[in-house]
RODO-2510 file (C-alpha; in nm, 4 decimals, decimal comma):
residues 120
     n   res          X          Y          Z
     1     m    -3,1208    -0,1565     1,1687
     2     r    -3,3657     0,0328     1,3885
     3     p    -3,6674     0,1992     1,2226
     4     s    -3,5475     0,5407     1,3441
     5     q    -3,2061     0,4750     1,1904
     6     e    -3,3631     0,3717     0,8597
     7     t    -3,5774     0,6844     0,8614
     8     y    -3,2791     0,9042     0,9472
     9     n    -3,0679     0,7431     0,6719
    10     k    -3,3473     0,8067     0,4195
    11     y    -3,3650     1,1724     0,5244
    12     v    -2,9867     1,2076     0,4936
    13     v    -2,9860     1,0568     0,1424
    14     d    -3,2774     1,2796     0,0412
    15     k    -3,0988     1,5903     0,1721
    16     y    -2,7347     1,5189     0,0799
    17     g    -2,7537     1,2617    -0,2009
    18     e    -2,6199     0,9066    -0,2353
    19     d    -2,2503     0,9951    -0,1943
    20     t    -2,1855     0,9084     0,1697
    21     s    -1,8638     1,1095     0,1738
    22     l    -2,0828     1,4214     0,1559
    23     h    -2,2965     1,3164     0,4530
    24     p    -2,2339     1,4860     0,7867
    25     e    -2,1603     1,2745     1,0901
    26     i    -2,4920     1,3841     1,2412
    27     d    -2,7500     1,6330     1,1175
    28     m    -2,9419     1,7323     1,4294
    29     e    -3,2217     1,8854     1,2205
    30     l    -3,2772     1,5450     1,0585
    31     v    -3,2467     1,3710     1,3963
    32     s    -3,5251     1,5970     1,5238
    33     q    -3,7328     1,5246     1,2140
    34     t    -3,6737     1,1497     1,2606
    35     v    -3,8194     1,1445     1,6122
    36     g    -4,1112     1,3702     1,5255
    37     g    -3,9712     1,7101     1,6134
    38     k    -3,9398     1,8971     1,9408
    39     k    -4,2132     1,9047     2,1977
    40     k    -4,1991     2,1635     2,4745
    41     g    -3,8471     2,2523     2,3584
    42     k    -3,7217     1,8954     2,3999
    43     m    -3,6598     1,6100     2,1608
    44     y    -3,8254     1,2970     2,2936
    45     g    -3,7416     0,9466     2,1784
    46     i    -3,3744     1,0077     2,1056
    47     g    -3,2191     1,0546     2,4503
    48     t    -2,9193     1,2817     2,4886
    49     v    -2,7090     1,4138     2,2022
    50     a    -2,4451     1,1543     2,2933
    51     d    -2,7100     0,8808     2,2697
    52     s    -2,8071     1,0064     1,9237
    53     r    -2,4710     0,8835     1,7983
    54     v    -2,5663     0,5320     1,9054
    55     v    -2,9089     0,5552     1,7433
    56     m    -2,7607     0,6897     1,4218
    57     m    -2,4623     0,4539     1,4114
    58     g    -2,5239     0,3684     1,0456
    59     a    -2,4227     0,7209     0,9424
    60     q    -2,1053     0,6963     1,1503
    61     e    -2,0189     0,3523     1,0115
    62     r    -2,0371     0,4877     0,6550
    63     n    -1,8100     0,7772     0,7475
    64     d    -1,5719     0,5363     0,9201
    65     n    -1,5649     0,3125     0,6121
    66     n    -1,4895     0,6114     0,3891
    67     e    -1,2123     0,7209     0,6235
    68     v    -1,0662     0,3683     0,6260
    69     e    -1,0630     0,3659     0,2444
    70     r    -0,8938     0,7077     0,2324
    71     l    -0,6328     0,5884     0,4823
    72     k    -0,5691     0,2702     0,2821
    73     e    -0,5165     0,4801    -0,0325
    74     k    -0,2792     0,7120     0,1558
    75     i    -0,0836     0,4118     0,2898
    76     a    -0,0527     0,2713    -0,0633
    77     e     0,0727     0,6104    -0,1881
    78     l     0,3260     0,6308     0,0947
    79     e     0,4478     0,2768     0,0299
    80     q     0,4969     0,3584    -0,3396
    81     d     0,6790     0,6784    -0,2436
    82     k     0,9018     0,4769    -0,0088
    83     i     0,9894     0,2330    -0,2904
    84     e     1,0746     0,5205    -0,5253
    85     k     1,2892     0,6930    -0,2613
    86     h     1,4688     0,3670    -0,1845
    87     a     1,5525     0,3274    -0,5554
    88     m     1,6804     0,6874    -0,5619
    89     m     1,8989     0,6238    -0,2574
    90     e     2,0481     0,3175    -0,4259
    91     k     2,1361     0,5306    -0,7313
    92     i     2,2899     0,7986    -0,5096
    93     e     2,4930     0,5383    -0,3207
    94     e     2,6146     0,3867    -0,6508
    95     g     2,7116     0,7347    -0,7716
    96     a     2,9005     0,7997    -0,4485
    97     r     3,0820     0,4669    -0,4815
    98     l     3,1825     0,5452    -0,8428
    99     y     3,2946     0,8942    -0,7388
   100     a     3,5136     0,7468    -0,4623
   101     e     3,6686     0,4993    -0,7081
   102     m     3,7400     0,7731    -0,9625
   103     n     3,8832     1,0011    -0,6934
   104     e     4,1100     0,7196    -0,5770
   105     k     4,2352     0,6618    -0,9341
   106     i     4,2986     1,0327    -0,9822
   107     q     4,4981     1,0417    -0,6590
   108     m     4,7063     0,7428    -0,7714
   109     l     4,7701     0,8988    -1,1133
   110     s     4,8692     1,2335    -0,9633
   111     q     5,1189     1,0626    -0,7329
   112     n     5,2564     0,8298    -1,0026
   113     p     5,2190     0,9923    -1,3429
   114     p     5,2655     0,7498    -1,6341
   115     q     5,6188     0,7396    -1,7727
   116     n     5,5814     0,7812    -2,1452
   117     p     5,8907     0,8509    -2,3489
   118     p     5,8816     1,1832    -2,5314
   119     p     5,7965     1,1513    -2,8999
   120     t     6,0898     1,1554    -3,1387
***
């Protein structure tokens, strides 16, 4: 890890706390502080704003890791939801099959009522 990255990471932790999910992708104020501030309206030692992302990659990697974990949790939730919905569909299909069987029996009975002798 570069010294400037270590310094930036320390500033971020000091400002936002240990929970990396609360850290911004890049805090330009802290980037400026890391390289010693602006001189003549420019920030020297960091390059362009796009280059600052490379210098501060550690902050991005943490955010990426947090995002990966959130996505893994969401995938697990969706897989569980899929299992539950599949079980529900099986119950619905079984109910439909039983309904069809009962309907078929009712149709047969209505066409051929049982012949019971009248009570004497």
